[in-house]
N, C-alpha and C positions, 0 to 999 in steps of 0.2 A: 206553215211550208213555203220555202220559195219557191217560187219556178225556177225551172231548169233550164241549161239551154235545150232541151228538147222536148219542153213545155211552152208553149207559145203563149204570149200576152195576149187575151183575148181584148183588142180592140173597142175604145169608144165611137160610137155612145153605144150606152148599156144596153145591153139589149136582155131579153129573158134566158137566152142561155148564157150571156156572159154574168148576171145575177148567179144564174145556178150553176155556173164554175165555181163563182168566187163562195157562194157557200158551200161547196161542197169541198175546196180547197181548207177553207177555214174549219171546218169541222172533221175533215183528216187530220189536220194538224194537232186538233184538239183530244180528238177522240180515238187517232189512229192506232195508239196501242195501249189497249186494256186491260194488259199485265198490272196485276194488283189491284184494282178496282173492286170495290164492296158492290153490292146489291145494286144500290140505289145509282151509283156511277155506272154500272155494266148498263141500267133499265135507261137512265140519259144520255148514253152514248149509241145504244141502238138506235132509240127515237129520235135522236138529232142525225146518224146517219141513215136511215132509212127515210128521212123526210128530205134530207139531199139528195137521195135518188131519186124519189119523186120529183123532186122540181125538175132535175136533171132530163126525166124520161119527158114529164109535162111539157121541158122547153124545147124538147126535141121530136114532139108530137108523136112519142114513142111509147105513150102511158100501155101498160099491161090491159089486155080485155079479160074482163071478169064476171063470170055469172052471178057471182057471188057479191052481194054487198058488203063492202067492209064497213064494220060497225066499230066506230073509236072507241077504244076502251080507257078506264080509266088509268092514271100514273102510278099505280099501285100492281097492274098487272105485268106479271114479269112477261119478255119476249117470248119465251122457250112455253108459256102456260096457253094453251089453247082454248081454254075457258071463255066467254062471253062474261059479262059484268051481270050482276043482277039486280041491278037498280043504281042509283042516284050516287055519287060521290056523299060519305056522308061521315068520313072520317080522316084522322092523319094517322099515319106510319111512322111515329119515329123510333130511329135506332138508336142505340147506346153515344152515339156522340151528337142527336139531335136533328140529322137529317131526315128529312119527311119528304111521304110520299102521300098524296090523295088516293082514296079510293074507295069504293062502292064495298059492301059487306064482304061479298063471297071473295074479292081478292084480300082487302084486307086481313082475310082470315088466315089466304095462303101465307101472305108476306110474314104476318105475324109466326108463323108458325117455323118460317125458314132464316129468321133471325135469330142473333142471341142478344138479348137485352132490350127487346124493341116493347114499343106500347102503343095501345091505341089513343088518341084524342079525339072526343067526337066533334064533328061541326056544330055551332052552335042551333043549326034547326033540327039535328038527329036527334032519332026516337032515346027517350031516358033509358037508362042501364044498358045502352047500345055499348060503352066500351067493357062492360064485365064481360055481356054476353062474347062479345068476340074473342076476348082473351080467353075464356073459356072455351069456346071452339077451338083457338088454337091449339090449346093445350091439347086437344083429343085431333091435332090434324098434324099428319106427318110432313116432315120439312121436304120442301121441294116434291110437293104430290104430283107435277104434272112429269114427273121421270118414273114414275112405278111402272109403267109399263115398258121401260126399257130394259 
């Protein structure tokens, strides 16, 4: 996205704010229109845009004050899914076009249940039989289970 006449360029030297604005502009250009995205692209876009906002707020010294400590979640966790990870990243969930997201067991099951043609690929240090266990659990899990209360 090129700056318009109403969007002034950030002057050198490169400050934290200038970096944050540059990152935000780049991510907005890349992910601003999520029309037609699949689940992986949506999660990637959400993560990129939220990180850009975090950097901007940090540069402006305006980070939100929270009493809840935000624990990073695995990449397989859908942005709308409020549940925490239940352990380390042990599997990569691949979709039908071989795009993948690493995940804990809990989010891998939920992602597999929400995909058509998805499959789990265990990490080298994963417990034996993990892929079969996740695949079976996903079979008995409703797609997009975080939406059940809506």
